[in-house]
C-alpha angles and dihedrals in degrees: 000000000000117000113258126196127180124217142173088227137012117194120201108207130032103219128112091298098039101046093040092051091048093049092047090053089050090052088055090056095252126144103245140173129196117204115201130164094206130033119303113275099058124218094325097058099032105031108010138021100023106039091040090055089052089054092047092050090053090050092047093050091048091053091048090052091051088054096043090123089069086069095043092258133126122225112171128190094012112182144145143221107227093200090054091047090056091041091056090052090054091050090053090052090048092052094050093046089054087052091057090049088053091050090051090055092044092054095039094245114160108228112206123187118221148058108306119206129186101228095176130353107288096021132090122187121195101228101182142008134051093321095044114153098032120127121209120198116202139161088215128041124185118200110208103156095137126195138299130218117274109238120221108269114260096010124105115221111242099166094238112050096018119035147158119205090275094060092041091057091058099038109106094185115088114221117226089219133014138185112214113198112204127032100215119120095291095046093046094049094051090045090057093044097050095041092049089057094048105265114140102244129199113188117194129189124180092207124071099261141035112252092025094197093056132087112283094236091054092047092050093051092048090050091052091046092050092050089050088052090054101259114141103229121193119182126182086028133125128208114228141168094026111184136173114240132190091263101032138298134331127198145158122244107211123197113167107306093342118101119189118186117215135187122199140165093241145004125216118201112215097161098128140273140288128213115271103215100123112132095359097102129038116243087239090069113075109206119180113249137182114208088336096311120114116254116226137176127233090285091052090249120145123219090270115079114249095016118107133174136200140168129031093341090072092054140258145025089061097201129136095223091051091049092052092049092049095050093049090049091049093051093045089053098047092051098040096250093131143326108287119239129208119228115263104149125040140147122245120206137191117191104205119112116293089036121226127211133165145166131192126005130346118237088252091057093046091050091050091050090062094234115143109237147175129226125215118187134178124182120219086225085076093050114099092206092050093049091046089051093049087242104114097133117113141019148239117246123193123190116196137173114265089214107053106359095250111164105241101177143349126203126187130183118177145057115349092355089147090060096041095055092072092077092059092043088059092042093053092044089054092042093240121167128231090254091057088055089047092050092051109094111239120199118256128258100024136120087239089072086076088065090055094044093049089051090050090050091065084073095034090251100119109131104201101050 
């Protein structure tokens, strides 16, 4: 007889949505299981956010060592071991995955390894993997299977000549040249990483700016900075006729009538993601979907009673912190621990150098909405801390309503932008105005003073510009 276990909640998927939802249910005293084919942590922890940041930190430190003379220091014979750089990133991922396993034990979450499938409402069967053959009965099921990288059409991933970010994170051989297709956050981060370590990088985006979801001013500055760093940036350009060669990959870069052939050692596809629902739901269960993503209501419930979904599998924004928030909201709602909220406001971060972070609307979007608005800007070149740190590139830009002072959007490009954005995330959540930011004393000298000065500039009251 097949093994049967009964739970209050079964979560399918162990990424930022899945493990957070499972842990939250455990905190509420519920009997919960999390079914995950890979290690806990999902793509973000194992093959995305965390290991990629380890790579970027190595690249950043290497570049700082090369420019030690800027600080009056000497650093001779600076070099790196690419295999060790990648190896360190894998160790970081291992450590964090072990941390999730500890949290499962702490919160009495049963972690099951395998491919979980909802065979009928209220029942999950583990179809493959170490725990294959187990059946899990649950009143509530949360689908948190996320997304997977979209491969470049017509090219088979081999992990060396043709990669997505997942393969790149495991590839211990550094290419001498690489074509990165797509200049969203993933493409931009890998472009910085490879270029910083000496790979010849060509970054191509079919739309008219790098980081297409970001404010145009920010995108323009990042594009200029990348070109200054030696990255070959092509916007408004498509990649066509991609072919594998004996030595690598050949392709045509097409912009209007101009066709530029290119040959590289490797190509990295960063053209987005696709929903990862395959095998998670029996064909007998008809869940509503939109372009492959599960459709949910304000309580994260699907159209089938007892089945919920959260994270990337319900569509954009495809961000780990959003996925975690959604799963916690879903679990709180299903167990009466609070009224669930849908995501409306969230920060977005890109960890290249200079870093990019934003929250709310871009100036383009505000302008199109017809709202009258003010702009406050403060350059890091006027920040004593930034100049002292040799990190004066970039600015803070605040967009506020001309009517009531509501903060509509904030855009930061520069050192530690991804840390600085949190202050404005809190401010917007609490419906603060720029003047309330301005009237809050910020320590001197800090990079955070730029946040205060940009807020003051919406009323032409900035002191240091």
